[in-house]
C-alpha positions as CSV (number, residue, x, y, z in Angstrom):
1,M,1.3,-6.2,-51.6
2,P,3.1,-4.1,-54.3
3,S,6.2,-2.3,-53.0
4,L,7.3,1.1,-54.2
5,L,10.5,3.1,-53.4
6,I,10.0,6.9,-54.0
7,C,13.2,8.9,-54.4
8,S,13.5,12.7,-54.2
9,T,16.1,15.4,-54.1
10,S,16.1,16.8,-50.6
11,A,14.4,20.1,-51.3
12,H,10.9,21.3,-50.6
13,G,9.9,21.9,-54.2
14,H,11.0,18.4,-55.1
15,V,9.6,16.5,-52.1
16,A,6.2,18.2,-51.8
17,P,4.8,17.1,-55.2
18,L,5.5,13.4,-54.4
19,L,3.8,13.4,-51.0
20,P,0.2,13.1,-52.5
21,I,1.5,10.1,-54.6
22,A,2.8,8.4,-51.5
23,A,-0.4,9.1,-49.6
24,E,-2.7,7.7,-52.3
25,L,-0.5,4.6,-52.9
26,V,-0.5,3.9,-49.2
27,A,-4.2,4.2,-49.1
28,A,-4.5,1.8,-52.0
29,G,-2.6,-0.8,-50.0
30,H,0.9,-0.4,-51.4
31,R,4.1,-0.7,-49.3
32,V,5.7,2.7,-49.8
33,R,9.2,3.8,-48.7
34,F,10.3,7.4,-49.4
35,L,14.0,8.2,-49.8
36,T,14.8,11.8,-49.2
37,G,16.4,14.3,-46.7
38,A,16.1,14.0,-43.0
39,M,14.2,17.2,-42.6
40,F,11.2,15.7,-44.4
41,R,10.7,12.8,-42.1
42,A,7.5,14.1,-40.5
43,A,6.0,15.1,-43.8
44,V,6.7,11.7,-45.3
45,E,5.4,9.8,-42.2
46,R,2.1,11.8,-42.3
47,T,1.4,10.1,-45.7
48,G,1.8,6.7,-44.0
49,A,5.0,5.9,-45.9
50,E,8.2,4.9,-44.3
51,H,10.9,7.6,-44.4
52,L,14.4,6.6,-45.5
53,A,17.1,9.2,-45.0
54,L,19.5,10.2,-47.8
55,P,23.2,10.0,-46.8
56,A,24.9,13.3,-45.9
57,G,26.5,13.5,-49.3
58,A,23.1,13.8,-51.0
59,D,21.1,15.7,-48.3
60,L,20.5,19.3,-49.2
61,D,18.4,21.9,-47.4
62,D,16.2,24.8,-48.5
63,D,18.8,27.5,-47.6
64,L,20.9,26.9,-50.7
65,D,22.3,30.4,-50.9
66,Q,23.8,30.1,-47.4
67,R,25.3,26.7,-48.2
68,F,26.5,27.9,-51.6
69,P,27.2,31.6,-51.2
70,E,28.5,31.9,-54.8
71,R,25.1,30.8,-56.1
72,A,23.4,33.9,-54.9
73,R,25.5,36.0,-57.3
74,L,24.4,33.9,-60.3
75,T,21.3,34.4,-62.5
76,G,19.7,32.9,-65.6
77,V,21.7,30.2,-67.4
78,A,24.7,30.5,-65.1
79,R,22.6,29.6,-62.1
80,M,21.0,26.7,-64.0
81,R,24.4,25.3,-64.9
82,F,25.5,25.7,-61.3
83,D,22.4,24.0,-59.9
84,L,22.6,21.1,-62.3
85,V,26.2,20.3,-61.4
86,E,26.3,21.2,-57.7
87,L,22.8,20.2,-56.5
88,F,21.8,17.5,-58.9
89,L,24.9,15.8,-60.4
90,K,27.4,15.7,-57.5
91,P,25.0,13.9,-55.2
92,V,24.6,11.1,-57.8
93,P,27.1,8.6,-56.3
94,A,25.5,8.9,-52.8
95,Q,22.0,8.7,-54.2
96,L,22.9,5.6,-56.2
97,R,24.3,3.8,-53.1
98,A,21.2,4.7,-51.1
99,V,18.8,3.4,-53.8
100,Q,20.8,0.2,-54.1
101,E,20.8,-0.4,-50.4
102,A,17.0,0.2,-50.2
103,V,16.3,-2.2,-53.1
104,A,18.6,-4.8,-51.6
105,A,16.9,-4.5,-48.2
106,E,13.5,-5.8,-49.3
107,P,11.7,-6.8,-52.5
108,T,10.8,-3.7,-54.5
109,D,8.5,-3.6,-57.6
110,A,9.2,-0.1,-58.7
111,V,11.4,2.9,-58.1
112,L,9.7,6.2,-58.7
113,T,12.0,9.2,-59.0
114,E,11.5,12.9,-59.8
115,P,13.4,14.2,-62.9
116,L,16.2,15.9,-61.0
117,F,17.0,13.0,-58.8
118,V,19.7,12.1,-61.3
119,G,20.8,9.2,-59.3
120,G,17.9,7.5,-61.0
121,S,19.8,7.5,-64.3
122,A,22.8,5.8,-62.6
123,Y,20.5,3.2,-61.1
124,L,19.0,2.6,-64.6
125,L,22.5,2.1,-66.1
126,Q,23.5,-0.5,-63.5
127,R,20.4,-2.6,-63.5
128,S,21.4,-6.2,-64.1
129,G,18.3,-7.7,-65.5
130,P,14.5,-7.9,-65.9
131,A,14.1,-9.0,-62.2
132,D,15.2,-5.6,-61.0
133,P,12.5,-3.0,-60.2
134,M,11.1,-1.0,-63.0
135,V,11.9,2.7,-62.9
136,I,9.2,5.3,-63.3
137,I,9.8,9.0,-63.6
138,A,7.3,11.3,-61.8
139,G,6.8,14.3,-64.1
140,T,6.6,17.0,-61.5
141,L,8.1,19.6,-63.9
142,P,7.0,20.6,-67.5
143,L,8.0,17.8,-69.9
144,S,11.7,18.3,-70.5
145,L,12.3,15.7,-73.2
146,S,13.9,17.1,-76.4
147,S,11.7,17.0,-79.5
148,R,12.0,18.0,-83.1
149,D,8.8,20.0,-82.5
150,T,9.9,22.1,-79.5
151,A,12.7,24.4,-78.4
152,P,15.0,22.9,-75.7
153,F,13.8,23.0,-72.2
154,G,14.7,26.2,-70.4
155,F,14.4,28.5,-73.3
156,G,10.8,29.4,-72.6
157,L,9.9,29.4,-76.3
158,P,6.5,28.2,-77.6
159,P,6.4,25.9,-80.6
160,F,7.0,27.3,-84.1
161,P,5.2,25.2,-86.7
162,G,6.6,23.8,-90.0
163,P,10.1,23.1,-91.4
164,I,11.4,26.5,-90.2
165,G,10.3,25.7,-86.7
166,R,12.0,22.3,-86.8
167,L,15.2,23.9,-88.1
168,R,15.1,26.4,-85.3
169,N,14.6,23.7,-82.7
170,A,17.5,21.6,-84.1
171,V,19.9,24.6,-84.0
172,L,18.8,25.5,-80.5
173,Q,19.2,21.9,-79.3
174,F,22.8,21.8,-80.7
175,V,23.5,25.1,-78.9
176,A,22.0,23.9,-75.7
177,E,23.9,20.5,-75.6
178,K,27.2,21.6,-77.0
179,I,27.6,25.2,-75.8
180,I,25.2,26.4,-73.1
181,F,25.2,23.1,-71.2
182,G,28.4,21.5,-72.6
183,S,30.2,21.8,-69.3
184,V,27.2,20.2,-67.5
185,Q,27.1,17.3,-70.0
186,R,30.8,16.7,-69.4
187,A,30.3,16.7,-65.7
188,A,27.4,14.3,-66.0
189,D,29.4,11.9,-68.2
190,R,32.3,12.0,-65.7
191,I,30.2,11.6,-62.5
192,I,28.0,8.9,-63.9
193,R,30.8,6.9,-65.5
194,Q,32.7,7.0,-62.1
195,A,29.5,5.7,-60.4
196,T,28.4,3.1,-62.9
197,G,31.3,2.4,-65.3
198,S,29.2,3.7,-68.2
199,P,28.7,7.3,-69.5
200,L,25.3,8.9,-69.7
201,P,24.0,7.8,-73.2
202,C,22.0,10.9,-73.8
203,F,21.8,14.6,-73.0
204,V,21.5,15.1,-69.3
205,M,18.1,16.8,-69.5
206,D,16.9,13.8,-71.5
207,W,17.8,11.1,-69.0
208,P,14.1,10.4,-68.1
209,R,13.6,8.8,-71.5
210,L,15.8,5.9,-70.3
211,A,13.2,4.9,-67.7
212,D,10.5,2.3,-68.2
213,A,7.7,4.9,-67.9
214,I,7.3,8.7,-67.5
215,V,4.2,9.6,-65.5
216,Q,3.5,13.2,-66.3
217,F,1.4,15.0,-63.7
218,S,-0.4,17.2,-66.3
219,V,-2.7,16.7,-69.2
220,P,-1.9,16.9,-73.0
221,G,-3.8,20.2,-73.2
222,F,-1.2,21.9,-71.0
223,E,1.8,20.5,-73.0
224,Y,3.2,21.4,-76.4
225,P,2.2,18.9,-79.1
226,R,5.1,16.5,-80.0
227,S,4.9,14.2,-83.0
228,D,7.8,12.2,-81.6
229,L,6.5,11.8,-78.0
230,P,7.6,8.4,-76.7
231,D,4.9,5.8,-75.9
232,R,6.3,5.5,-72.4
233,V,5.0,9.0,-71.5
234,H,1.6,8.8,-69.7
235,F,-0.3,12.0,-68.9
236,V,-2.2,11.2,-65.7
237,G,-3.3,14.7,-64.5
238,P,-2.2,16.6,-61.4
239,L,-2.7,15.3,-57.9
240,S,-3.8,17.3,-54.9
241,L,-1.8,20.4,-54.3
242,P,1.6,19.4,-52.8
243,T,2.5,20.6,-49.3
244,T,4.7,19.6,-46.5
245,E,2.6,21.4,-43.9
246,P,-1.0,20.9,-42.9
247,A,-3.2,24.0,-43.2
248,A,-6.5,25.0,-41.5
249,R,-9.1,27.6,-42.3
250,P,-8.2,31.1,-40.9
251,D,-10.7,33.1,-38.9
252,W,-11.5,35.4,-41.9
253,W,-12.6,32.4,-44.1
254,A,-16.3,33.6,-44.2
255,D,-15.2,36.7,-46.1
256,L,-14.6,34.6,-49.1
257,D,-18.3,34.2,-49.5
258,Q,-18.9,37.9,-50.1
259,D,-20.2,38.9,-53.5
260,R,-16.9,40.2,-54.9
261,P,-13.9,38.7,-56.9
262,V,-11.3,36.7,-54.9
263,I,-7.7,37.1,-56.1
264,L,-5.1,34.7,-54.7
265,V,-1.5,35.9,-54.5
266,N,0.9,33.0,-54.0
267,Q,4.7,33.4,-54.1
268,G,5.3,29.7,-53.2
269,T,7.0,28.1,-50.2
270,V,10.7,28.4,-51.3
271,A,11.1,31.5,-53.5
272,N,9.3,33.7,-51.0
273,Q,12.2,35.3,-49.1
274,D,11.8,38.6,-51.1
275,Y,8.3,39.9,-51.1
276,D,9.3,42.6,-53.5
277,E,9.3,40.1,-56.2
278,L,5.6,39.5,-56.3
279,I,3.6,39.9,-53.1
280,A,4.6,43.6,-52.4
281,P,3.8,44.9,-55.9
282,A,0.6,42.9,-55.9
283,L,-0.5,44.5,-52.6
284,T,0.4,47.9,-54.0
285,A,-1.5,47.3,-57.2
286,L,-4.6,45.7,-55.7
287,G,-4.8,46.8,-52.1
288,R,-7.3,49.4,-51.1
289,P,-6.5,51.4,-47.8
290,A,-10.2,52.2,-47.3
291,G,-11.9,49.3,-49.1
292,E,-15.3,49.4,-50.8
293,A,-17.6,46.4,-50.7
294,T,-17.1,45.8,-54.4
295,D,-13.3,45.8,-54.3
296,P,-11.7,42.4,-55.0
297,L,-10.7,40.5,-51.9
298,I,-6.9,39.8,-52.1
299,V,-5.8,36.6,-50.4
300,V,-2.1,36.2,-49.6
301,T,-0.2,33.2,-48.4
302,T,3.3,33.6,-47.0
303,G,4.3,30.0,-47.5
304,G,5.2,29.6,-43.9
305,R,6.8,33.0,-43.1
306,P,5.3,34.9,-40.1
307,L,2.5,37.3,-41.1
308,D,4.2,40.3,-39.5
309,T,6.9,40.0,-42.2
310,L,4.4,41.2,-44.8
311,P,4.4,44.9,-45.8
312,Q,2.5,46.7,-43.1
313,P,-0.2,47.8,-42.6
314,L,-2.2,45.4,-44.8
315,P,-4.9,47.1,-46.9
316,D,-8.5,46.7,-45.9
317,N,-9.3,44.3,-48.7
318,V,-6.3,41.9,-48.0
319,R,-6.5,38.7,-46.0
320,A,-3.3,36.8,-45.2
321,A,-2.3,33.4,-43.8
322,T,1.0,31.5,-43.5
323,Y,-0.6,28.4,-45.1
324,L,-4.0,27.9,-46.6
325,P,-6.1,24.8,-47.6
326,F,-5.9,25.4,-51.3
327,D,-8.2,22.5,-52.2
328,Q,-10.9,24.5,-50.3
329,L,-9.8,28.0,-51.3
330,L,-9.4,27.6,-55.1
331,P,-13.1,26.8,-55.7
332,K,-13.8,30.2,-54.2
333,T,-11.1,31.9,-56.3
334,D,-11.6,34.0,-59.5
335,L,-7.9,34.6,-60.3
336,M,-4.5,33.4,-59.1
337,I,-1.3,35.5,-59.3
338,T,1.7,33.3,-58.9
339,N,5.4,32.9,-59.6
340,G,4.7,29.8,-61.6
341,G,5.2,26.7,-59.5
342,Y,4.1,23.6,-61.5
343,G,2.0,22.2,-58.7
344,G,0.3,25.4,-57.8
345,V,-0.6,26.2,-61.4
346,H,-2.1,22.8,-61.9
347,A,-4.1,23.2,-58.6
348,A,-5.6,26.4,-60.0
349,L,-6.3,24.8,-63.4
350,R,-8.0,21.8,-61.7
351,H,-10.6,24.3,-60.5
352,G,-10.8,26.4,-63.7
353,V,-9.0,29.4,-62.2
354,P,-7.2,31.6,-64.7
355,L,-3.7,32.8,-63.9
356,I,-1.2,35.7,-64.0
357,V,2.3,34.4,-63.7
358,A,5.5,36.2,-63.0
359,G,8.5,33.9,-62.6
360,T,11.6,33.1,-64.7
361,T,13.7,30.9,-62.4
362,E,14.1,27.1,-62.3
363,D,11.3,25.6,-64.4
364,K,9.0,28.6,-64.1
365,V,10.1,30.1,-67.4
366,E,8.6,27.0,-69.0
367,V,5.5,27.0,-66.9
368,G,4.8,30.7,-67.8
369,A,5.3,30.0,-71.5
370,R,2.7,27.2,-71.4
371,I,0.3,29.4,-69.6
372,A,0.5,31.9,-72.4
373,Y,0.5,29.2,-75.1
374,T,-2.7,27.5,-73.8
375,G,-4.5,30.8,-73.2
376,V,-5.3,30.2,-69.5
377,G,-3.6,33.4,-68.3
378,I,-1.0,36.1,-68.9
379,N,2.7,35.5,-68.6
380,L,4.5,38.7,-67.5
381,A,7.9,37.0,-68.1
382,T,9.6,38.7,-65.2
383,N,10.5,37.9,-61.6
384,R,9.7,41.5,-60.5
385,P,6.5,42.8,-62.1
386,T,5.6,46.4,-61.4
387,P,2.3,47.4,-59.8
388,P,1.0,48.9,-63.0
389,Q,1.8,45.7,-64.9
390,L,-0.1,43.6,-62.4
391,A,-3.1,46.0,-62.3
392,E,-3.4,45.9,-66.1
393,A,-3.1,42.1,-66.2
394,V,-5.8,41.7,-63.6
395,R,-8.1,44.0,-65.5
396,T,-7.5,42.1,-68.7
397,V,-8.0,38.6,-67.2
398,L,-11.1,39.5,-65.2
399,G,-12.5,41.6,-68.0
400,N,-12.1,39.0,-70.8
401,G,-13.9,35.7,-70.4
402,R,-11.6,33.8,-72.8
403,Y,-9.0,33.2,-70.0
404,T,-11.6,31.7,-67.7
405,A,-13.0,29.7,-70.6
406,A,-9.6,28.3,-71.5
407,A,-9.0,27.4,-67.8
408,A,-12.4,25.7,-67.7
409,R,-11.4,23.5,-70.7
410,L,-8.3,22.3,-69.0
411,S,-10.3,21.8,-65.8
412,N,-12.6,19.4,-67.7
413,E,-9.6,17.6,-69.2
414,I,-8.0,17.2,-65.7
415,A,-11.3,15.8,-64.4
416,R,-11.1,13.0,-66.9
417,A,-7.4,12.1,-66.2
418,P,-6.8,8.8,-64.3
419,G,-4.5,10.2,-61.6
420,V,-2.6,7.8,-59.3
421,S,-4.5,4.8,-60.6
422,A,-2.3,5.0,-63.7
423,I,0.8,4.4,-61.5
424,R,-0.8,1.5,-59.8
425,S,-1.6,0.0,-63.3
426,L,2.0,0.5,-64.4
427,I,3.3,-1.2,-61.3
428,E,0.9,-4.1,-61.7
429,E,1.8,-4.5,-65.3
430,G,5.5,-4.6,-64.3
431,R,4.7,-7.3,-61.7
432,R,2.8,-9.4,-64.3
433,T,5.7,-9.3,-66.8
434,A,8.5,-9.8,-64.3
435,P,10.1,-13.2,-64.0
436,G,7.9,-15.3,-61.8
437,G,5.1,-12.7,-62.0
438,L,1.6,-13.1,-63.2
439,S,0.7,-14.1,-66.7
440,S,0.4,-11.2,-69.1
441,K,-3.2,-12.4,-69.8
442,D,-4.3,-11.7,-66.2
443,E,-6.3,-8.6,-65.4
444,V,-4.9,-5.8,-63.4
C-alpha cells in the first residue's frame, strides 16, 4: 500500500485545499498521514487520514493579527515580506524536525507539501539518497516559478510578449530578488543553512523547482504561457472545493430554481472579518429592498461567521448561509463575486461560472490578473470595490456572453484534466524506480 505524508502550514487557507487530496488518496487505498496544526485534527480525520500535529514552534492559528499585532499595520509588499519571514521561514527548523520524525517512524513513499510549507525545501536539501521519499509540491497557489516569459510572482502583471517583455521581466526579477525581497532571501539563507548546513540554492519563491514534481491544481488555460516551464510541472486540474467544515442545504434552497440569475458573493473563510471589503458593497449594489421576481437572487456565504453579523436587514432578494455546498450551488450559479481565493475561483470555473474578483492580498493579486488575462471575468484590482463598481461589473459580465464563453472553455479543459490520479501515478513511478522497487518496465 503506497504511503504518503502530506505537510501543510497550520492555517485554513493552506490546509483546506489539501483535504480533498487526502480524501481521494485514502479512498484509492493509500496510507495517508497529514502533518499540520492541532486545530485541524477533526477536518483531517474526516478524510480518513491520520493527523500528525506540528510542534508548537510551527503551529500557527488563523488569528494572525492578534498573534502578530504589528502585522495589522502593514500592507502590500511590507506585509508580504513580514509573512514570508515570520509565518513561513521561522517555522522551518520545527517543520523539518517534524517531517524527519514522521518519515523515520514508518516507510514513506512520498512527501507532499504546499508551496509555503518551506520546511519542504529544508527536507529536500538534507535528503541522503534515492531511497528517501520523493517530494511533490501541491500547487495550491498560482504557479510562482520565475520565468523569462513572466513578471515575478506578486506583481500581478500579465505577460508582455517579445524581447521587450523579456527585458522587463529580467529587470523586475532582479529588483524582486535583490531589493524588494532581498531581506527575505537573506533570512531564508540564514535559517535554512542553520537547519541543514546548506544555503537555499535559489530564490525563496522558486524553491518548489527543487522538488521531484510540482502538481499544479489548475489547467494550462488558466496559467501564463512559459517557454521555459520545467518538465516536472504537471497540470492536473482542480479538485473539489476545499473546506474544513461540512455544509448542508439551507431551507431556502428551492429559491435557486426560480427563473432569474443567481449571483454568489463569497468573501472566503479567512479574509471575511470586514464585510465592508466585499459583502457589504455587493449587498448595497445588488440588493433590492422590495424585490421583483426578475431581480437577481444574491447568495451570500459568511465563511462560518454568524448570520446576524451581516448588514441588517437583508434585502428581499438576498439569501445567506454560514457555509454552503458549493459543488451543488455552483451548477445553479450565473456569476460569482469573490475576493479571489484560488480554490474558490477554480470551483467556479469547473462549472463554467464567470467571475468578478476584488482582492489584492496574499496570492489574490495573481489570481485576479489571471482572471482578466484569460477573459473569464473582470478584475476590479482592489480590496474595497464601491457599489457602483460592482453594479457596473455585474451588468457587463451578465450582458456580454464572452465571459461565460471563456469560463465554459476552461470548464471543458478542467473536465479533461486527470485530477488526483496523476498524483497516484507519480507516486507509483517513484516506487518503481526506487532501490528495491518495481522494474521500470512494469505498468502503473
